[in-house]
C-alpha positions in Angstrom: 29.3 24.9 11.7 31.7 25.7 14.5 34.9 27.6 13.9 37.9 25.6 12.8 41.5 26.0 13.8 43.5 27.8 11.0 40.8 27.8 8.3 38.3 25.7 6.4 39.5 24.0 3.3 37.4 22.7 0.4 37.0 18.9 0.8 37.9 19.0 4.5 36.3 16.2 6.5 34.0 17.8 9.1 34.3 14.8 11.4 38.1 15.2 11.7 38.3 19.0 11.7 40.0 20.7 14.6 37.1 22.8 15.9 37.5 25.7 18.2 35.3 25.9 21.3 33.0 28.8 22.0 33.7 29.5 25.6 32.5 32.2 28.0 36.0 33.7 27.8 35.7 34.0 24.0 32.3 35.7 24.3 33.6 38.0 27.0 36.5 39.0 24.8 34.1 39.7 21.9 31.9 41.9 24.0 34.9 43.9 25.2 35.9 44.4 21.6 39.1 42.3 21.8 38.1 39.7 19.2 35.5 39.1 16.5 33.0 36.3 16.5 31.1 35.4 13.3 28.3 32.9 13.0 27.4 31.4 9.7 24.4 29.0 10.1 24.7 27.2 6.8 23.0 23.9 6.1 24.5 21.1 4.1 22.8 22.4 1.0 24.5 25.9 1.6 21.2 27.6 2.6 20.6 29.5 5.8 17.7 30.5 8.0 18.9 33.8 9.4 21.7 36.4 9.5 22.7 38.7 12.3 25.1 41.7 12.3 26.5 44.0 14.9 27.6 47.5 13.9 29.1 49.4 16.7 29.6 52.8 14.9 27.0 55.1 13.4 27.3 55.1 9.6 28.1 58.5 8.0 24.9 58.6 6.0 23.0 58.7 9.4 25.1 61.7 10.6 23.4 65.1 9.9 25.3 67.5 7.7 26.5 70.6 9.5 
């Protein structure tokens, strides 16, 4: 489901929703760290096929103790 202007509300009609476009400028801003993009590939029955995450910083538990 594409991003919606403002936010998704329960009972909102998807056909009339004000969707936001995913443009090259939006992707570029995300890759430069200026904005966040989330992708939630949910089906109508609220299931999903995959999940992806991008963690830019090394977690503390991976840092050796000194």
